[in-house]
PDB file of N, H, CA, C and O in Angstrom:
ATOM      1  N   MET A   1      -1.058   6.670   0.904  1.00  0.00           N
ATOM      2  CA  MET A   1      -0.733   4.755   1.052  1.00  0.00           C
ATOM      3  C   MET A   1      -0.710   4.753   2.386  1.00  0.00           C
ATOM      4  O   MET A   1      -1.544   3.922   2.746  1.00  0.00           O
ATOM      5  N   MET A   2      -0.212   5.229   3.277  1.00  0.00           N
ATOM      6  H   MET A   2       0.465   5.904   2.985  1.00  0.00           H
ATOM      7  CA  MET A   2      -0.425   5.638   4.992  1.00  0.00           C
ATOM      8  C   MET A   2      -1.379   4.639   5.559  1.00  0.00           C
ATOM      9  O   MET A   2      -1.376   3.557   6.146  1.00  0.00           O
ATOM     10  N   ALA A   3      -2.440   5.808   4.951  1.00  0.00           N
ATOM     11  H   ALA A   3      -2.443   6.687   4.474  1.00  0.00           H
ATOM     12  CA  ALA A   3      -3.256   5.828   5.904  1.00  0.00           C
ATOM     13  C   ALA A   3      -4.639   4.688   5.457  1.00  0.00           C
ATOM     14  O   ALA A   3      -5.620   4.321   6.105  1.00  0.00           O
ATOM     15  N   TYR A   4      -4.070   4.303   3.776  1.00  0.00           N
ATOM     16  H   TYR A   4      -3.274   4.601   3.249  1.00  0.00           H
ATOM     17  CA  TYR A   4      -5.335   2.873   3.975  1.00  0.00           C
ATOM     18  C   TYR A   4      -3.817   1.385   4.692  1.00  0.00           C
ATOM     19  O   TYR A   4      -4.161   0.425   5.382  1.00  0.00           O
ATOM     20  N   LEU A   5      -3.015   1.520   4.464  1.00  0.00           N
ATOM     21  H   LEU A   5      -2.735   2.300   3.904  1.00  0.00           H
ATOM     22  CA  LEU A   5      -2.639   0.489   5.578  1.00  0.00           C
ATOM     23  C   LEU A   5      -2.652   0.781   6.942  1.00  0.00           C
ATOM     24  O   LEU A   5      -2.100  -0.028   7.688  1.00  0.00           O
ATOM     25  N   LYS A   6      -3.137   1.707   7.383  1.00  0.00           N
ATOM     26  H   LYS A   6      -3.585   2.364   6.777  1.00  0.00           H
ATOM     27  CA  LYS A   6      -3.341   1.634   8.731  1.00  0.00           C
ATOM     28  C   LYS A   6      -4.715   1.330   8.978  1.00  0.00           C
ATOM     29  O   LYS A   6      -5.009   0.880  10.085  1.00  0.00           O
ATOM     30  N   ASN A   7      -5.750   1.537   7.971  1.00  0.00           N
ATOM     31  H   ASN A   7      -5.512   1.903   7.072  1.00  0.00           H
ATOM     32  CA  ASN A   7      -7.116   1.315   8.047  1.00  0.00           C
ATOM     33  C   ASN A   7      -7.495   0.969   6.662  1.00  0.00           C
ATOM     34  O   ASN A   7      -7.832   1.756   5.777  1.00  0.00           O
ATOM     35  N   PRO A   8      -7.374  -0.572   6.581  1.00  0.00           N
ATOM     36  CA  PRO A   8      -7.290  -0.880   4.984  1.00  0.00           C
ATOM     37  C   PRO A   8      -9.472  -0.897   4.864  1.00  0.00           C
ATOM     38  O   PRO A   8     -10.184  -0.893   5.868  1.00  0.00           O
ATOM     39  N   LYS A   9     -10.002  -0.915   3.428  1.00  0.00           N
ATOM     40  H   LYS A   9      -9.424  -0.919   2.612  1.00  0.00           H
ATOM     41  CA  LYS A   9     -11.564  -1.246   3.821  1.00  0.00           C
ATOM     42  C   LYS A   9     -11.522  -1.644   2.007  1.00  0.00           C
ATOM     43  O   LYS A   9     -10.553  -1.562   1.252  1.00  0.00           O
ATOM     44  N   LYS A  10     -12.580  -1.972   1.772  1.00  0.00           N
ATOM     45  H   LYS A  10     -13.367  -2.038   2.385  1.00  0.00           H
ATOM     46  CA  LYS A  10     -12.606  -2.287   0.269  1.00  0.00           C
ATOM     47  C   LYS A  10     -13.042  -1.472  -0.413  1.00  0.00           C
ATOM     48  O   LYS A  10     -12.918  -1.680  -1.620  1.00  0.00           O
ATOM     49  N   ASP A  11     -13.642  -0.372  -0.037  1.00  0.00           N
ATOM     50  H   ASP A  11     -13.742  -0.203   0.943  1.00  0.00           H
ATOM     51  CA  ASP A  11     -14.683   0.670  -0.708  1.00  0.00           C
ATOM     52  C   ASP A  11     -12.859   2.247  -0.810  1.00  0.00           C
ATOM     53  O   ASP A  11     -13.002   3.277  -1.469  1.00  0.00           O
ATOM     54  N   THR A  12     -11.663   1.982  -0.126  1.00  0.00           N
ATOM     55  H   THR A  12     -11.547   1.145   0.410  1.00  0.00           H
ATOM     56  CA  THR A  12     -10.590   2.535  -0.211  1.00  0.00           C
ATOM     57  C   THR A  12      -9.566   2.398  -1.314  1.00  0.00           C
ATOM     58  O   THR A  12      -8.929   3.325  -1.815  1.00  0.00           O
ATOM     59  N   SER A  13      -9.471   0.644  -1.740  1.00  0.00           N
ATOM     60  H   SER A  13      -9.989  -0.108  -1.333  1.00  0.00           H
ATOM     61  CA  SER A  13      -8.427  -0.127  -2.051  1.00  0.00           C
ATOM     62  C   SER A  13      -8.933   0.347  -3.349  1.00  0.00           C
ATOM     63  O   SER A  13      -9.985   0.932  -3.605  1.00  0.00           O
ATOM     64  N   ILE A  14      -7.539  -0.192  -4.459  1.00  0.00           N
ATOM     65  H   ILE A  14      -6.684  -0.668  -4.250  1.00  0.00           H
ATOM     66  CA  ILE A  14      -7.678   0.184  -5.801  1.00  0.00           C
ATOM     67  C   ILE A  14      -7.140  -0.971  -6.239  1.00  0.00           C
ATOM     68  O   ILE A  14      -6.032  -1.133  -6.751  1.00  0.00           O
ATOM     69  N   LEU A  15      -8.283  -2.051  -5.929  1.00  0.00           N
ATOM     70  H   LEU A  15      -9.182  -1.918  -5.513  1.00  0.00           H
ATOM     71  CA  LEU A  15      -7.800  -3.076  -6.269  1.00  0.00           C
ATOM     72  C   LEU A  15      -9.016  -3.110  -7.036  1.00  0.00           C
ATOM     73  O   LEU A  15     -10.055  -2.594  -6.625  1.00  0.00           O
ATOM     74  N   GLN A  16      -8.906  -3.751  -8.230  1.00  0.00           N
ATOM     75  H   GLN A  16      -8.062  -4.170  -8.564  1.00  0.00           H
ATOM     76  CA  GLN A  16     -10.548  -4.500  -8.498  1.00  0.00           C
ATOM     77  C   GLN A  16     -11.371  -5.592  -8.089  1.00  0.00           C
ATOM     78  O   GLN A  16     -10.926  -6.626  -7.591  1.00  0.00           O
ATOM     79  N   ASP A  17     -12.395  -5.389  -8.273  1.00  0.00           N
ATOM     80  H   ASP A  17     -12.756  -4.549  -8.677  1.00  0.00           H
ATOM     81  CA  ASP A  17     -13.499  -5.748  -7.228  1.00  0.00           C
ATOM     82  C   ASP A  17     -13.044  -7.595  -7.052  1.00  0.00           C
ATOM     83  O   ASP A  17     -12.831  -8.079  -5.941  1.00  0.00           O
ATOM     84  N   GLY A  18     -12.947  -8.573  -8.590  1.00  0.00           N
ATOM     85  H   GLY A  18     -13.120  -8.179  -9.493  1.00  0.00           H
ATOM     86  CA  GLY A  18     -12.350  -9.520  -8.858  1.00  0.00           C
ATOM     87  C   GLY A  18     -11.189 -10.150  -8.278  1.00  0.00           C
ATOM     88  O   GLY A  18     -11.011 -11.287  -7.840  1.00  0.00           O
ATOM     89  N   LEU A  19     -10.447  -9.147  -8.378  1.00  0.00           N
ATOM     90  H   LEU A  19     -10.592  -8.224  -8.734  1.00  0.00           H
ATOM     91  CA  LEU A  19      -8.609  -9.319  -7.207  1.00  0.00           C
ATOM     92  C   LEU A  19      -9.315  -8.976  -5.401  1.00  0.00           C
ATOM     93  O   LEU A  19      -8.847  -9.202  -4.285  1.00  0.00           O
ATOM     94  N   ILE A  20      -9.938  -8.675  -5.627  1.00  0.00           N
ATOM     95  H   ILE A  20     -10.319  -8.491  -6.534  1.00  0.00           H
ATOM     96  CA  ILE A  20     -10.761  -7.695  -3.759  1.00  0.00           C
ATOM     97  C   ILE A  20     -11.480  -9.376  -3.101  1.00  0.00           C
ATOM     98  O   ILE A  20     -11.555  -9.820  -1.956  1.00  0.00           O
ATOM     99  N   GLN A  21     -11.925  -9.968  -4.502  1.00  0.00           N
ATOM    100  H   GLN A  21     -11.864  -9.608  -5.433  1.00  0.00           H
ATOM    101  CA  GLN A  21     -12.661 -10.786  -4.071  1.00  0.00           C
ATOM    102  C   GLN A  21     -11.742 -12.098  -3.812  1.00  0.00           C
ATOM    103  O   GLN A  21     -11.999 -12.769  -2.812  1.00  0.00           O
ATOM    104  N   ARG A  22     -10.814 -12.445  -4.562  1.00  0.00           N
ATOM    105  H   ARG A  22     -10.606 -11.900  -5.375  1.00  0.00           H
ATOM    106  CA  ARG A  22     -10.233 -13.726  -4.420  1.00  0.00           C
ATOM    107  C   ARG A  22      -8.899 -13.413  -3.518  1.00  0.00           C
ATOM    108  O   ARG A  22      -8.485 -14.324  -2.802  1.00  0.00           O
ATOM    109  N   PHE A  23      -8.437 -12.564  -3.524  1.00  0.00           N
ATOM    110  H   PHE A  23      -8.773 -11.823  -4.106  1.00  0.00           H
ATOM    111  CA  PHE A  23      -7.574 -12.334  -2.366  1.00  0.00           C
ATOM    112  C   PHE A  23      -7.860 -11.750  -0.960  1.00  0.00           C
ATOM    113  O   PHE A  23      -6.953 -11.856  -0.135  1.00  0.00           O
ATOM    114  N   GLY A  24      -9.014 -11.146  -0.588  1.00  0.00           N
ATOM    115  H   GLY A  24      -9.751 -11.060  -1.258  1.00  0.00           H
ATOM    116  CA  GLY A  24      -9.675 -10.275   0.469  1.00  0.00           C
ATOM    117  C   GLY A  24      -8.659  -9.445   0.539  1.00  0.00           C
ATOM    118  O   GLY A  24      -7.495  -9.634   0.184  1.00  0.00           O
ATOM    119  N   VAL A  25      -9.381  -8.073   1.238  1.00  0.00           N
ATOM    120  H   VAL A  25     -10.326  -7.920   1.526  1.00  0.00           H
ATOM    121  CA  VAL A  25      -8.443  -7.059   1.924  1.00  0.00           C
ATOM    122  C   VAL A  25      -7.078  -6.801   2.576  1.00  0.00           C
ATOM    123  O   VAL A  25      -6.998  -7.342   3.678  1.00  0.00           O
ATOM    124  N   LYS A  26      -6.352  -6.353   2.328  1.00  0.00           N
ATOM    125  H   LYS A  26      -6.417  -5.914   1.432  1.00  0.00           H
ATOM    126  CA  LYS A  26      -5.088  -6.834   3.679  1.00  0.00           C
ATOM    127  C   LYS A  26      -5.580  -6.345   4.272  1.00  0.00           C
ATOM    128  O   LYS A  26      -6.517  -5.555   4.157  1.00  0.00           O
ATOM    129  N   LYS A  27      -4.574  -7.043   5.717  1.00  0.00           N
ATOM    130  H   LYS A  27      -3.813  -7.685   5.811  1.00  0.00           H
ATOM    131  CA  LYS A  27      -4.480  -6.622   6.942  1.00  0.00           C
ATOM    132  C   LYS A  27      -4.447  -4.971   7.225  1.00  0.00           C
ATOM    133  O   LYS A  27      -4.204  -4.052   6.442  1.00  0.00           O
ATOM    134  N   LYS A  28      -4.815  -4.949   8.784  1.00  0.00           N
ATOM    135  H   LYS A  28      -5.012  -5.695   9.420  1.00  0.00           H
ATOM    136  CA  LYS A  28      -4.434  -3.296   9.237  1.00  0.00           C
ATOM    137  C   LYS A  28      -2.502  -4.111   9.907  1.00  0.00           C
ATOM    138  O   LYS A  28      -2.073  -5.212  10.253  1.00  0.00           O
ATOM    139  N   THR A  29      -1.822  -2.327   9.696  1.00  0.00           N
ATOM    140  H   THR A  29      -2.170  -1.432   9.415  1.00  0.00           H
ATOM    141  CA  THR A  29      -1.257  -2.728   9.495  1.00  0.00           C
ATOM    142  C   THR A  29      -0.403  -3.015  11.211  1.00  0.00           C
ATOM    143  O   THR A  29      -1.077  -2.564  12.137  1.00  0.00           O
ATOM    144  N   THR A  30       0.824  -3.632  11.601  1.00  0.00           N
ATOM    145  H   THR A  30       1.372  -3.998  10.849  1.00  0.00           H
ATOM    146  CA  THR A  30       0.966  -3.353  12.887  1.00  0.00           C
ATOM    147  C   THR A  30       2.617  -2.669  13.481  1.00  0.00           C
ATOM    148  O   THR A  30       3.293  -2.742  14.508  1.00  0.00           O
ATOM    149  N   LEU A  31       2.757  -1.701  11.508  1.00  0.00           N
ATOM    150  H   LEU A  31       2.208  -1.642  10.674  1.00  0.00           H
ATOM    151  CA  LEU A  31       4.385  -0.981  12.180  1.00  0.00           C
ATOM    152  C   LEU A  31       3.669   0.048  12.743  1.00  0.00           C
ATOM    153  O   LEU A  31       2.478   0.291  12.547  1.00  0.00           O
ATOM    154  N   THR A  32       4.751   0.892  13.741  1.00  0.00           N
ATOM    155  H   THR A  32       5.719   0.695  13.900  1.00  0.00           H
ATOM    156  CA  THR A  32       4.316   2.082  14.165  1.00  0.00           C
ATOM    157  C   THR A  32       4.001   2.924  13.156  1.00  0.00           C
ATOM    158  O   THR A  32       3.861   2.471  12.020  1.00  0.00           O
ATOM    159  N   ASP A  33       3.818   4.505  13.470  1.00  0.00           N
ATOM    160  H   ASP A  33       3.932   4.873  14.393  1.00  0.00           H
ATOM    161  CA  ASP A  33       3.687   5.350  11.985  1.00  0.00           C
ATOM    162  C   ASP A  33       4.897   5.590  11.550  1.00  0.00           C
ATOM    163  O   ASP A  33       5.000   5.910  10.366  1.00  0.00           O
ATOM    164  N   GLU A  34       6.383   5.481  12.563  1.00  0.00           N
ATOM    165  H   GLU A  34       6.299   5.221  13.525  1.00  0.00           H
ATOM    166  CA  GLU A  34       7.836   5.784  12.113  1.00  0.00           C
ATOM    167  C   GLU A  34       8.081   4.683  11.041  1.00  0.00           C
ATOM    168  O   GLU A  34       8.338   4.976   9.874  1.00  0.00           O
ATOM    169  N   LYS A  35       7.988   3.382  11.497  1.00  0.00           N
ATOM    170  H   LYS A  35       7.779   3.143  12.445  1.00  0.00           H
ATOM    171  CA  LYS A  35       8.218   2.336  10.234  1.00  0.00           C
ATOM    172  C   LYS A  35       7.527   2.399   9.802  1.00  0.00           C
ATOM    173  O   LYS A  35       8.140   2.700   8.777  1.00  0.00           O
ATOM    174  N   LEU A  36       6.257   2.416   9.406  1.00  0.00           N
ATOM    175  H   LEU A  36       5.759   2.172  10.238  1.00  0.00           H
ATOM    176  CA  LEU A  36       5.197   2.688   8.292  1.00  0.00           C
ATOM    177  C   LEU A  36       6.028   3.421   6.918  1.00  0.00           C
ATOM    178  O   LEU A  36       6.442   3.061   5.816  1.00  0.00           O
ATOM    179  N   LYS A  37       5.967   4.904   7.899  1.00  0.00           N
ATOM    180  H   LYS A  37       5.630   5.197   8.794  1.00  0.00           H
ATOM    181  CA  LYS A  37       7.024   5.605   6.889  1.00  0.00           C
ATOM    182  C   LYS A  37       7.733   5.819   5.978  1.00  0.00           C
ATOM    183  O   LYS A  37       7.728   6.434   4.911  1.00  0.00           O
ATOM    184  N   GLU A  38       8.586   4.989   6.776  1.00  0.00           N
ATOM    185  H   GLU A  38       8.591   4.490   7.642  1.00  0.00           H
ATOM    186  CA  GLU A  38      10.230   4.743   6.446  1.00  0.00           C
ATOM    187  C   GLU A  38       9.924   3.499   5.672  1.00  0.00           C
ATOM    188  O   GLU A  38      10.584   3.184   4.682  1.00  0.00           O
ATOM    189  N   SER A  39       8.941   2.807   6.117  1.00  0.00           N
ATOM    190  H   SER A  39       8.404   3.063   6.921  1.00  0.00           H
ATOM    191  CA  SER A  39       8.777   1.772   4.858  1.00  0.00           C
ATOM    192  C   SER A  39       8.056   1.516   3.648  1.00  0.00           C
ATOM    193  O   SER A  39       8.011   0.526   2.918  1.00  0.00           O
ATOM    194  N   ILE A  40       7.422   2.801   3.600  1.00  0.00           N
ATOM    195  H   ILE A  40       7.459   3.605   4.193  1.00  0.00           H
ATOM    196  CA  ILE A  40       6.462   3.487   2.332  1.00  0.00           C
ATOM    197  C   ILE A  40       7.911   3.482   1.647  1.00  0.00           C
ATOM    198  O   ILE A  40       8.496   2.720   0.877  1.00  0.00           O
ATOM    199  N   ASP A  41       8.256   4.853   2.375  1.00  0.00           N
ATOM    200  H   ASP A  41       7.781   5.472   3.001  1.00  0.00           H
ATOM    201  CA  ASP A  41       9.467   5.249   1.495  1.00  0.00           C
ATOM    202  C   ASP A  41      10.742   4.519   0.640  1.00  0.00           C
ATOM    203  O   ASP A  41      11.323   4.764  -0.416  1.00  0.00           O
ATOM    204  N   ILE A  42      10.832   3.613   1.564  1.00  0.00           N
ATOM    205  H   ILE A  42      10.359   3.413   2.423  1.00  0.00           H
ATOM    206  CA  ILE A  42      11.941   2.462   0.176  1.00  0.00           C
ATOM    207  C   ILE A  42      11.019   1.944  -0.180  1.00  0.00           C
ATOM    208  O   ILE A  42      10.686   2.418  -1.266  1.00  0.00           O
ATOM    209  N   TYR A  43      10.262   1.050   0.206  1.00  0.00           N
ATOM    210  H   TYR A  43      10.533   0.665   1.088  1.00  0.00           H
ATOM    211  CA  TYR A  43       8.931   0.534  -1.819  1.00  0.00           C
ATOM    212  C   TYR A  43       9.242   1.811  -2.340  1.00  0.00           C
ATOM    213  O   TYR A  43      10.274   1.602  -2.978  1.00  0.00           O
ATOM    214  N   TRP A  44       8.910   3.233  -2.465  1.00  0.00           N
ATOM    215  H   TRP A  44       8.072   3.403  -1.947  1.00  0.00           H
ATOM    216  CA  TRP A  44       8.543   3.970  -2.929  1.00  0.00           C
ATOM    217  C   TRP A  44      10.377   4.290  -3.562  1.00  0.00           C
ATOM    218  O   TRP A  44      10.300   4.432  -4.783  1.00  0.00           O
ATOM    219  N   GLU A  45      11.199   4.366  -3.298  1.00  0.00           N
ATOM    220  H   GLU A  45      11.262   4.251  -2.307  1.00  0.00           H
ATOM    221  CA  GLU A  45      12.515   4.819  -3.706  1.00  0.00           C
ATOM    222  C   GLU A  45      12.529   3.523  -4.596  1.00  0.00           C
ATOM    223  O   GLU A  45      12.696   3.804  -5.783  1.00  0.00           O
ATOM    224  N   THR A  46      12.401   2.189  -4.344  1.00  0.00           N
ATOM    225  H   THR A  46      12.266   1.960  -3.380  1.00  0.00           H
ATOM    226  CA  THR A  46      12.710   1.321  -5.705  1.00  0.00           C
ATOM    227  C   THR A  46      12.367   0.670  -6.251  1.00  0.00           C
ATOM    228  O   THR A  46      12.874  -0.236  -6.911  1.00  0.00           O
ATOM    229  N   TYR A  47      10.569   1.293  -5.943  1.00  0.00           N
ATOM    230  H   TYR A  47      10.157   2.029  -5.406  1.00  0.00           H
ATOM    231  CA  TYR A  47       9.772   0.224  -7.280  1.00  0.00           C
ATOM    232  C   TYR A  47       9.136   1.567  -8.521  1.00  0.00           C
ATOM    233  O   TYR A  47       8.631   1.519  -9.642  1.00  0.00           O
ATOM    234  N   THR A  48       9.579   2.866  -7.388  1.00  0.00           N
ATOM    235  H   THR A  48       9.990   2.905  -6.477  1.00  0.00           H
ATOM    236  CA  THR A  48       9.090   4.090  -8.399  1.00  0.00           C
ATOM    237  C   THR A  48      10.227   4.292  -9.914  1.00  0.00           C
ATOM    238  O   THR A  48      11.450   4.396 -10.007  1.00  0.00           O
ATOM    239  N   VAL A  49       9.276   4.279 -10.785  1.00  0.00           N
ATOM    240  H   VAL A  49       8.282   4.195 -10.709  1.00  0.00           H
ATOM    241  CA  VAL A  49       9.861   4.525 -11.798  1.00  0.00           C
ATOM    242  C   VAL A  49       9.800   5.880 -12.179  1.00  0.00           C
ATOM    243  O   VAL A  49      10.229   5.666 -13.313  1.00  0.00           O
ATOM    244  N   PHE A  50       9.603   7.216 -12.166  1.00  0.00           N
ATOM    245  H   PHE A  50       9.254   7.390 -11.245  1.00  0.00           H
ATOM    246  CA  PHE A  50       9.331   7.986 -12.201  1.00  0.00           C
ATOM    247  C   PHE A  50      10.976   8.663 -12.466  1.00  0.00           C
ATOM    248  O   PHE A  50      11.843   8.663 -11.592  1.00  0.00           O
ATOM    249  N   GLY A  51      11.137   9.162 -13.718  1.00  0.00           N
ATOM    250  H   GLY A  51      10.432   9.162 -14.428  1.00  0.00           H
ATOM    251  CA  GLY A  51      12.430   9.610 -14.042  1.00  0.00           C
ATOM    252  C   GLY A  51      13.551   8.385 -14.031  1.00  0.00           C
ATOM    253  O   GLY A  51      14.620   8.527 -13.438  1.00  0.00           O
ATOM    254  N   ARG A  52      13.239   7.284 -14.676  1.00  0.00           N
ATOM    255  H   ARG A  52      12.370   7.168 -15.158  1.00  0.00           H
ATOM    256  CA  ARG A  52      14.117   6.248 -14.406  1.00  0.00           C
ATOM    257  C   ARG A  52      13.969   5.790 -16.376  1.00  0.00           C
ATOM    258  O   ARG A  52      14.694   5.362 -17.275  1.00  0.00           O
ATOM    259  N   LEU A  53      13.076   6.069 -16.247  1.00  0.00           N
ATOM    260  H   LEU A  53      12.488   6.416 -15.517  1.00  0.00           H
ATOM    261  CA  LEU A  53      12.469   5.136 -18.285  1.00  0.00           C
ATOM    262  C   LEU A  53      13.193   6.365 -18.729  1.00  0.00           C
ATOM    263  O   LEU A  53      13.263   7.450 -18.152  1.00  0.00           O
ATOM    264  N   LYS A  54      13.757   5.961 -19.948  1.00  0.00           N
ATOM    265  H   LYS A  54      13.700   5.079 -20.417  1.00  0.00           H
ATOM    266  CA  LYS A  54      14.821   6.449 -21.134  1.00  0.00           C
ATOM    267  C   LYS A  54      13.996   6.403 -22.384  1.00  0.00           C
ATOM    268  O   LYS A  54      14.496   6.713 -23.465  1.00  0.00           O
TER     269      LYS A  54
END
């Protein structure tokens, strides 16, 4: 995820072609590596459902 956010490309995106055509490819992040990793960790903790489903 970090590599994609630092250098997003259509070829490395997991979005379907229709969504890329509609919304485009994300812009390159301006966060430092440290802030980007911290943000990804927060996102992962907030939105990952592994182990939370019953």
